N, C-alpha and C positions, 0 to 999 in steps of 0.2 A: 244720586250716587256720591259716595264720599271717596271727597278728595282724597289721595294718596300720593305723598312723597316719599321720591327713594330714599333720598339723602335726608338731609336737616332739612324741617322745612324752611322756607324758601319766600323770599317777600314782594310779594305783588304790590305797589305802591296803587296800581287800580282795580284790586280785587281779582282782577282778569287777565292770566297770561296774552291772550289777543292780544292786549294795548298796552302791554310795560312798554314804555318809552322812559328809559333812566339817565338824564345827566351825568356826568361822569363825577362832579363835585357829591353831588346826593348818592351815586352807588361806592366811596369810597369812604365817605363821611360815618361818622357814628354812629353804627346801627343799619346800615347802608349796605351790610353782607357783601362786600368784594368775594368771600373765600367762596361765592357762590356759583361764579363765573364757570361757565362749562358743564355744570352741572343739570343733569338729566333729571325732570322728574313728571309723576302723573299726575294731570288733573284730569278728573274725571275718564271719560274714554280714551284721555288721548295722551303721549310722551311729547313733552316739549323740552325746549334745549336755553338754558341763559347767554347768551352770546352777548360778544362787542360788535354795531357795524363802523364798518371802515368812516372813517374822517373825511377820506374822496368820493364818500355816494354823494353826492349834490347832481343839479342840475346840471354843472356842464359837464357831466360824461354822458355818452350815446343815448343808455337808459335811462337817464335824470334820473328823479331824486327813489329810494325805497316807497315803493307802493304795496299794497294787499296783493296778496295770491302769488307775489314772484318768487322766483326760487332764489334761494341764496344758496351762495359758494364759498367755500372755505377759502380764505386767504392767507391768513396761517394757523393752523388745527393745533400747536401749544400754545400760543397766544387769546385762542378765542374768539380771533378775528375772521367776520363773513363781511362778506359786497354783494353787492346786485349786479354786480359789470364783473365780467366774465376774462375782458381784460387784466384786472387782479385778480385772477381765483387762482389756484395753485397750478402751475403748467402756462398760463397764459392762453391768451387767445390763437396764439401762434402754432400752439403746439395742439390744442383742443384737450388738452389734460385738464383745465377744471372742469368739462363734464363730468369727468371720474371724482369729483370732490364737490358733490352737491350734499350742504348739511342740510337743510332743509327747507322750508317754505314760512315767507314773511304772512303775520295775520293783518296787519294795518302798515298805515304808515310811520316810519320811524326814523327822526333826526341823524345825522351824520353823525360820528362818533359814541352816538348815544349806544345805551346798551338796552337790549330788548328777548325775549323769548319767543324763539322757531318753532314750526313743527316738526318734529320727527316722526310722527308714528300714530295714524288715525284715519277713518273713516270717511267719505266721501267730503274731504278736503278740495276746496274752489283751488286750482291753480288756472295763472294767465294760458288760453291755448296755443297763443303766435300764429291764429292763424290756422292751425291744422283741421284736420277734420279727425276725430279719433271714434272707435265702438268701443263695447262694450269688453272686457279682459285685454285689451291692449299693453302691453308693457308703455308705460312713460318713462321718459330722461329727457336729460335737459335738452332744449333746443338748440341749435348751432348758428346762433344769429344774439344781437346784441338786447332781446328785448327781456332778455330772464324766464322767459315762459319754456313750456313742454311739446317735447315731440313725442313720436308713437311710433313704434313695428305690428305689425300685422300679427295675431295670434297665433306661436307655433312657433314667430322666427326670434331669431335670440339681438335683443338690442347692440349696438357697435358699442354703447356708455353706459356706465352706470345705470341700474334698474331704481329711477323713484316712486313706482309705484304701479297702480294696475288700474285703468281706467274704467270705471264705472257704466260710461256710455258716452252717447254722443256729446262735444261739446255747443255750449250755448253763450250768447252774449261774450262771447271771448274767454271765456268760461271753461274748464275740465272738471268733473269731479273725480278725484281719485283717492285708490287707498291708499295713503301714502307709509311707506317701512322701509325707514332713512336711521332708527335710531340704533344707536350701538348695544341698547340695551332693552330692544324693545317690547310692548307688552306680548305676554303669549307666552315668553320663553327668550335667553340671550341664543343669539348666532351663532352658532358651532354643525360640525358637522355629528357629534355626539349631542344625542338624546333626552334634552333635558325636563324632568317635569318635578313640580309641584314645590318652584323655586321661590327664593324670597330675598329682599336685603335688610340687613339692618345696618347703622350708622354703627359705629362705637367709638370712634373720639376724631373729633377735628375732622380729617377727609380721608378715615379709615373706615373701609369697608368689612363684613362679610356679605359671602353670595355662599347661599342653603340652600341646597336640593336633596329630597327629597328620593332623588335617585338621577344617576348619569351613566347613562348607556353610550360605552363604545363601542360600536359594530366590529370594529377589528386595531390590531397594531396600528399606528401612527393614526388616528380618530384625535379628533381635538376638539378642546373645548375655549371659546373665546368667551371667557369669563362677564366682558365687558368693564373691569378692574385696569387701571395704567399700568400698572406693575402687581403683581403680589409676591407677596412675603412668608407666606406659610398656607401650605395645604394639609386636612384633613380628611380623610375622604377614605373609608372602610368600601373591601370589595367585599358581596355577597358572597363571593368562593375562595376559597383558600389555594391560590395561586399566584405565583413570581410576575412581580408589574415594578410598572418604577414609571416615574414622570419627566419629562425636559418642560423647562418653562422658559417662552419669549416675551416678556412685558406680561398683559393678561390674556395668552390664551397660553393650555396644559396640551402638553402632547402624551398619551400611552404607550408606553414600552411595555412589549409584554409581548406572549408568544401568539395570543390571540385577544379578540373579544370580552370585555368585561361593565359591571355595572357595576356602580359605588354610588354611597351616600355618604355627604355629612356637607363642608366648605371649606372656602378656602375666604385668604383675608388678604389685606392687602390697599390698595388706594388708585 
């Protein structure tokens, strides 16, 4: 399958995002592509994100150094900084806030302070099971433990924390296979109340992007479209019917202001 990059082509030193482990000096050197930090990109049938591992993720912590199949937690989203140590995740272990800030899944060992690519969206992704039992279709989320592993709830029960994906079956050998869904702009569509079809993303210049969609269906007034952009600069959407409407914008999210539901086509531009 052809690799598809959502923005600019991204530098993969090993040719495989599963094994990206870039030293700071190389990342910031000429040709090292420091602008790629926080970039989400498609590679075959998966979505990855370029992040930096916290320099404190060492053997001195309760969880130890980063290993394959551990969950990554956001330590500072604005800085693109992740950790495998829940104590330093957003909110900290005392509040369990870290469990609602799962960034993705580490695919291999990563050196503390280095840059890597974590899985955000993909099928049958291995995650540490934390000694828990799993069954097919169960909701998966971060385990309330120091192991950077996964936990589950039975089908039909809402998880108490951010859902990271869905279990594909029973755990085996310390691993559970999960359909992971953590991408801000996952494969198959952008996360939103509006129904978006036939969408694509173009790089305009630098970090500016256009999100183009053939159909954005707002079922009712107040419905939202989370475009995946951090900030929307301009909106060029055309309704399919001649009805008065407006939008409010907050960051990268559009909210419809109209008497009822409407369908649009067009694009938004931002970064």
